[in-house]
C-alpha positions as CSV (number, residue, x, y, z in Angstrom):
1,M,-108.6,23.6,119.4
2,R,-107.1,20.1,119.4
3,T,-105.3,19.1,122.8
4,I,-102.2,17.2,122.9
5,S,-99.5,16.0,125.6
6,L,-96.4,17.4,124.7
7,E,-94.2,16.3,128.2
8,H,-90.8,17.1,126.7
9,F,-91.9,20.0,124.7
10,Y,-90.0,22.7,126.5
11,S,-86.9,20.9,126.9
12,D,-86.2,21.6,123.2
13,F,-87.0,25.2,123.8
14,E,-85.0,25.9,127.1
15,R,-81.8,27.3,125.3
16,T,-84.4,29.8,123.3
17,L,-86.1,30.8,126.5
18,R,-83.1,31.4,128.0
19,L,-81.6,33.4,125.3
20,V,-84.9,35.7,125.4
21,E,-84.2,36.1,129.0
22,A,-80.8,37.4,128.7
23,Y,-81.4,39.5,125.6
24,T,-84.2,41.3,127.3
25,E,-82.2,41.5,130.4
26,Q,-85.6,40.7,132.6
27,K,-85.3,38.1,135.5
28,D,-87.4,35.2,135.6
29,L,-88.8,35.8,131.7
30,A,-87.9,32.3,130.7
31,F,-90.1,31.1,133.6
32,I,-92.8,33.3,133.0
33,M,-92.7,32.3,129.2
34,R,-93.0,28.7,130.1
35,A,-95.7,29.0,132.7
36,C,-97.7,30.6,130.0
37,R,-97.0,28.0,127.4
38,L,-95.7,30.3,125.1
39,K,-94.3,29.2,121.7
40,P,-92.2,31.0,118.9
41,Q,-94.4,32.3,116.4
42,P,-92.7,30.3,113.5
43,L,-94.3,27.1,114.8
44,L,-97.5,28.4,113.3
45,S,-96.2,28.1,109.8
46,G,-94.6,24.6,110.4
47,K,-91.4,25.8,110.1
48,P,-89.3,25.1,113.6
49,E,-85.9,26.1,113.7
50,G,-83.5,23.4,114.3
51,K,-81.0,25.7,116.1
52,T,-81.0,28.1,119.2
53,I,-81.9,31.7,117.6
54,L,-83.5,34.8,119.3
55,H,-87.5,34.6,118.5
56,K,-89.1,38.1,119.5
57,W,-92.6,37.0,118.7
58,W,-94.3,34.3,120.5
59,F,-97.9,33.2,121.2
60,D,-100.1,31.6,123.9
61,E,-102.6,28.8,123.2
62,H,-105.5,31.2,123.3
63,G,-104.5,33.2,120.5
64,N,-102.5,36.1,122.6
65,S,-99.3,37.5,121.6
66,F,-95.9,38.4,123.5
67,K,-93.6,40.3,121.4
68,I,-90.3,41.9,122.2
69,I,-90.2,45.6,120.8
70,K,-88.2,48.6,120.9
71,N,-85.8,49.0,123.8
72,K,-86.3,45.3,124.7
73,R,-89.8,46.1,126.1
74,I,-92.3,43.5,126.3
75,R,-95.7,44.0,124.5
76,L,-98.7,41.8,125.2
77,I,-101.4,41.7,122.3
78,F,-104.5,39.7,123.2
79,N,-106.8,38.3,120.7
80,D,-104.2,38.7,118.2
81,L,-105.9,38.9,114.9
82,K,-102.6,38.1,113.1
83,L,-102.0,34.6,114.4
84,N,-103.3,31.7,112.4
85,R,-105.5,30.1,114.9
86,E,-106.2,27.2,113.0
87,R,-102.8,26.0,113.7
88,I,-102.9,26.7,117.7
89,I,-102.7,23.5,119.7
90,G,-103.4,23.0,123.2
91,T,-101.4,21.2,125.6
92,D,-103.2,21.4,128.8
93,L,-104.8,18.2,129.5
94,Y,-106.2,19.2,132.7
95,E,-107.8,22.6,131.5
96,C,-111.1,21.1,131.7
97,L,-111.1,20.2,135.5
98,P,-112.9,21.9,138.1
99,I,-111.1,24.3,139.9
100,D,-110.6,22.4,143.1
101,K,-109.2,19.6,141.2
102,V,-106.8,22.0,139.5
103,A,-106.2,23.3,143.0
104,K,-105.1,19.7,144.4
105,M,-102.0,19.7,141.5
106,A,-100.8,23.3,142.7
107,K,-97.9,24.3,144.5
108,L,-98.6,28.1,144.8
109,I,-101.7,30.2,144.4
110,Y,-102.3,33.9,143.4
111,L,-105.6,35.3,144.5
112,L,-107.0,38.7,143.8
113,S,-110.2,39.9,145.5
114,G,-112.1,42.9,144.9
115,K,-115.6,44.6,144.1
116,D,-116.8,45.0,140.4
117,E,-116.4,48.6,139.4
118,D,-120.1,48.9,138.1
119,T,-122.3,46.3,140.2
120,L,-120.0,46.2,143.5
121,E,-120.6,42.4,143.3
122,P,-117.4,40.1,144.2
123,H,-114.7,39.8,142.0
124,I,-112.2,37.2,142.4
125,T,-109.1,36.2,140.5
126,I,-107.0,32.9,141.2
127,S,-103.9,31.6,139.4
128,F,-102.6,28.0,140.4
129,L,-98.8,27.4,139.6
130,G,-99.0,23.6,139.2
131,V,-96.3,21.0,140.2
132,D,-95.7,20.9,136.5
133,N,-94.7,24.8,136.7
134,F,-97.5,25.8,134.3
135,L,-100.2,28.5,135.4
136,R,-104.0,27.9,135.3
137,T,-105.9,31.0,135.9
138,Y,-109.8,31.7,136.9
139,A,-112.0,34.3,137.5
140,L,-115.4,35.2,139.3
141,A,-117.2,37.7,137.2
142,Y,-120.8,38.3,137.3
143,G,-121.3,35.7,139.4
144,E,-119.6,33.2,137.1
145,W,-116.3,31.1,137.1
146,K,-114.6,31.0,133.8
147,A,-110.8,30.0,132.9
148,Y,-108.6,32.7,131.2
149,P,-105.2,32.7,129.6
150,S,-102.6,33.5,132.4
151,L,-100.7,35.7,130.1
152,N,-103.9,37.6,130.5
153,L,-102.7,38.6,134.3
154,G,-100.2,40.9,132.7
155,M,-96.5,41.4,133.3
156,N,-96.6,42.8,136.8
157,V,-98.5,40.0,138.1
158,L,-96.3,37.3,136.4
159,K,-93.5,38.8,137.7
160,S,-94.6,38.9,141.1
161,I,-95.6,35.1,140.8
162,A,-92.1,34.4,139.5
163,K,-90.4,36.4,142.0
164,Y,-92.4,34.5,144.8
165,R,-92.8,31.1,143.6
166,D,-90.7,29.7,146.4
167,V,-92.5,31.4,149.0
168,K,-93.2,29.2,152.1
169,Y,-95.7,31.2,153.6
170,Y,-98.3,33.7,152.2
171,R,-97.7,37.8,151.6
172,E,-99.9,40.4,150.5
173,L,-98.8,42.2,147.1
174,V,-99.1,46.1,146.5
175,N,-100.1,46.1,142.9
176,R,-103.2,48.1,142.7
177,E,-103.4,48.0,138.9
178,P,-106.4,46.1,137.2
179,V,-105.6,42.5,136.2
180,L,-108.5,40.8,134.4
181,Y,-111.6,43.2,135.4
182,P,-111.3,47.1,136.7
183,C,-112.4,46.6,140.6
184,K,-112.7,48.5,143.8
185,K,-111.2,47.3,147.1
186,Q,-108.5,45.2,145.5
187,K,-106.4,43.1,147.5
188,S,-104.0,40.2,146.2
189,W,-102.1,37.8,147.8
190,I,-99.4,34.9,147.0
191,S,-99.1,31.8,149.1
192,F,-97.7,28.3,148.8
193,Y,-100.4,25.6,148.3
194,P,-102.1,24.0,150.3
195,L,-102.9,27.1,151.9
196,P,-101.0,27.9,155.3
197,K,-103.7,27.9,158.3
198,D,-103.3,31.6,159.0
199,F,-104.2,32.4,155.3
200,V,-107.3,30.1,155.6
201,A,-108.3,32.1,158.7
202,L,-107.9,35.3,156.5
203,L,-110.1,34.1,153.9
204,K,-112.6,32.6,156.1
205,E,-113.0,36.3,157.2
206,Q,-112.9,38.1,154.2
207,N,-113.8,35.6,151.4
208,E,-115.1,32.5,152.7
209,F,-116.7,31.3,149.4
210,V,-113.4,30.9,148.1
211,L,-112.5,28.3,150.5
212,D,-115.9,26.8,149.5
213,V,-114.9,26.7,145.6
214,L,-111.3,25.4,146.5
215,N,-112.9,22.7,148.7
216,I,-110.9,23.6,151.7
217,N,-111.9,22.8,155.5
218,K,-112.5,25.8,157.1
219,G,-112.0,24.2,160.7
220,K,-113.6,25.8,163.7
């Protein structure tokens, strides 16, 4: 997948994103679509529209689809085989950076902590909202960190991130649905970044290795 810099891409589609939000009557949907780098499906056929129209089929840079279906509901299709992947272009110049470097460009973090349903090994999902308002998502599963499409977080988590994107402290969420992997003893939080001292203390007690991954000084 080729990577290009498209600094002003979403300025061209801002009215289109707002139109989708208004049509679906779902608050913060324009923010979510931009944060996940969604683009209207006609771009894959090389036929961008020159006017503002309602697109009901969007895609991300990893081959997932976002569709508006009956009754204005949102349907996510992961690894959508109907997309022409050869024409999908990556736009994140920072996607290959280590997690701690990505964290330094973040203003908000979503953190999920749990135990793998089968092995009971630690499972962590982290999503950073960068100062550029794009999400970058990672998960620790089977002992290895891996980057994931932010759309894979699901609409419930994405709506929570959008709702609390201006949080000035940290807060625990009540969502207990599986996110990237089914897990037990699941807890999740949203916090501004850099992390407040109280949240660092909480993680030091419960998930100290997360602080090591983020290269955060744990203090005394």
